[in-house]
C-alpha positions in Angstrom: 209.3 -227.0 102.8 208.9 -226.5 99.0 206.0 -224.9 97.9 206.5 -226.0 94.4 205.8 -229.8 96.2 202.2 -230.8 96.1 201.8 -233.3 98.6 200.0 -236.6 97.9 196.8 -237.2 99.9 197.2 -240.3 101.4 193.4 -240.9 102.3 193.0 -241.8 98.4 191.5 -245.2 97.8 193.0 -247.7 95.8 191.2 -247.4 92.0 192.3 -250.2 89.8 190.4 -251.2 86.5 189.2 -254.5 85.0 187.4 -256.2 82.2 183.4 -256.9 82.6 180.1 -258.3 81.3 177.3 -255.9 80.5 173.8 -258.1 82.1 171.4 -255.5 82.1 170.6 -252.1 82.0 168.3 -250.1 83.5 167.8 -246.1 83.7 170.4 -245.4 86.5 172.7 -248.5 86.8 174.6 -251.7 85.3 174.3 -255.0 86.3 178.1 -256.1 85.3 179.2 -259.0 86.3 183.5 -258.7 86.5 184.0 -262.4 87.2 184.0 -262.6 91.3 181.0 -261.3 91.3 177.6 -258.9 89.7 177.9 -255.5 90.8 176.1 -252.6 89.8 177.8 -250.0 87.9 177.0 -246.4 86.6 178.2 -245.0 83.3 181.4 -242.5 83.9 180.3 -239.4 82.5 183.0 -239.8 79.7 181.5 -242.2 78.4 179.4 -241.5 75.4 178.8 -244.7 73.7 175.1 -245.9 75.7 176.0 -249.6 77.1 173.8 -252.1 76.2 173.5 -255.7 77.3 176.1 -258.1 76.4 178.6 -255.4 75.8 182.5 -256.4 77.2 183.1 -253.1 79.2 185.9 -251.5 81.1 185.6 -251.4 84.8 187.1 -248.6 86.7 186.6 -249.6 90.7 187.4 -247.0 93.5 186.5 -248.7 96.9 182.2 -249.4 96.8 182.2 -247.1 93.5 181.8 -249.0 90.1 181.9 -246.7 86.8 182.2 -248.4 83.0 184.5 -246.2 81.3 184.4 -247.7 78.1 182.5 -250.0 75.9 185.1 -252.3 74.2 183.1 -254.6 72.5 179.8 -255.7 71.2 178.9 -259.4 70.1 175.7 -259.1 68.6 174.4 -256.1 66.7 177.3 -252.9 65.9 174.6 -250.4 66.3 175.8 -247.0 68.7 174.0 -244.6 70.9 175.6 -241.9 72.0 173.9 -240.7 75.4 174.4 -237.7 76.5 173.2 -236.5 80.1 172.9 -233.0 79.4 173.3 -230.0 77.0 176.5 -230.4 74.1 178.0 -228.2 72.5 180.4 -229.3 69.4 183.0 -227.2 68.5 185.6 -227.1 66.0 187.4 -223.7 66.1 189.4 -223.8 63.5 188.1 -226.4 60.8 184.9 -227.7 59.6 182.3 -230.5 61.5 181.0 -233.4 58.5 178.3 -236.1 59.1 178.6 -238.9 56.5 176.4 -241.3 56.5 175.9 -244.0 54.1 171.8 -244.3 54.5 169.6 -241.8 56.1 170.1 -238.8 59.1 167.6 -237.6 61.2 167.3 -235.1 62.8 164.6 -234.8 65.7 164.0 -232.3 68.4 160.8 -231.8 70.6 161.5 -228.2 70.7 162.8 -225.4 68.2 165.8 -226.5 65.7 167.9 -223.5 64.4 170.3 -223.1 61.5 172.2 -220.0 61.8 174.8 -219.7 58.6 176.0 -216.9 56.5 175.5 -219.5 53.6 172.8 -222.2 53.8 173.3 -224.7 50.0 171.7 -227.3 49.6 171.2 -230.3 46.7 169.1 -233.5 46.9 167.7 -235.3 43.6 164.2 -234.3 45.4 162.6 -232.6 48.6 159.4 -232.8 50.2 158.4 -230.3 53.0 155.5 -231.2 55.4 154.5 -228.6 58.0 151.1 -227.3 59.7 152.4 -223.0 58.9 155.5 -222.1 56.5 156.1 -218.6 57.1 159.2 -217.4 54.8 160.9 -214.1 55.5 163.3 -212.5 52.5 164.5 -209.2 51.1 164.7 -210.7 47.9 163.9 -214.2 46.4 164.8 -215.8 42.6 163.7 -219.0 41.4 164.8 -221.1 38.5 162.8 -224.5 37.9 161.2 -225.9 34.2 158.1 -226.5 35.8 155.6 -225.1 39.3 153.1 -226.5 40.3 150.7 -225.1 42.6 147.5 -226.4 44.7 145.6 -224.6 47.4 141.9 -224.1 48.6 142.8 -220.8 49.0 145.6 -218.1 47.1 146.3 -214.8 48.5 148.2 -212.5 46.4 148.8 -208.8 48.3 151.9 -206.7 46.9 152.9 -203.0 45.7 153.4 -204.3 41.6 153.8 -207.5 39.6 155.4 -207.5 36.6 154.3 -210.6 34.0 156.4 -211.7 30.8 155.8 -214.8 29.2 155.2 -216.4 25.8 151.6 -217.0 26.6 149.2 -217.4 28.8 146.3 -219.5 29.7 143.8 -219.0 32.1 140.7 -220.5 33.0 137.8 -219.9 35.3 134.9 -222.1 35.8 132.9 -219.5 37.6 133.0 -215.8 38.1 136.7 -213.3 37.4 135.6 -210.2 39.3 138.3 -207.2 38.7 138.2 -204.3 40.3 140.3 -201.6 38.9 141.3 -197.7 39.1 142.7 -197.7 35.6 143.1 -200.5 32.5 145.0 -200.2 29.4 145.6 -203.2 27.1 147.5 -202.6 24.5 147.5 -205.6 21.9 149.7 -205.4 18.9 148.0 -207.9 17.0 144.2 -208.9 17.3 141.9 -208.4 19.7 138.9 -211.1 20.2 136.3 -211.5 22.6 133.7 -214.3 22.2 130.7 -214.5 24.7 126.7 -215.5 24.7 125.9 -212.1 26.2 128.1 -208.5 26.2 127.0 -205.8 28.6 129.8 -202.5 28.8 128.4 -199.3 30.4 130.2 -196.1 31.1 128.9 -193.7 33.4 130.2 -190.5 30.9 131.4 -190.9 27.8 132.7 -194.0 25.4 134.4 -193.9 22.6 135.0 -196.1 19.8 137.8 -195.5 17.3 139.0 -197.2 14.4 139.7 -197.6 10.5 137.0 -199.1 10.0 134.0 -200.5 12.5 131.6 -203.2 11.7 128.3 -203.7 13.7 125.7 -206.0 13.3 
């Protein structure tokens, strides 16, 4: 016998393809009208479009088994659901993957959602983030905006150094402002004015007031 000749298994059952109509859909099977009879069929593993009642489908019949290979037509709505029986991995080893929609794009997961990329760019007219907890880790953060508003019941900032530069600083404290500082140095290039109903300045040791002219009273 020639070793390059592969014998055909004669016990294989005859397969044929027919056009059919889906009558009902259940979790594990489909009720399909093939013309001569109404039978139960299963969705083929490669058929990703989830059939709906009323669809015209392509059926493969092999012995007593019927499989829906593809959805040919859908008379009513044209909405489509891609149903995967297990985990899915989409790979474009030599190109890119684009998702383009005329309306919304929704990503929903009952577990974790991860984005891993060299660079991530997001552009939108508006962005809204709603979360119970938000944590960000970055070696450097830089923001540019015309206006920033922050509303919080408690704001805590812990840092080694803070540098601020602004044309005007306005701060409004309703009750008490407390500062605990090791050393305080203030350099005012022009006027320094302080107004209060009562003022108390105490020093454990020396207090020095120096000026060209000092007015008291």
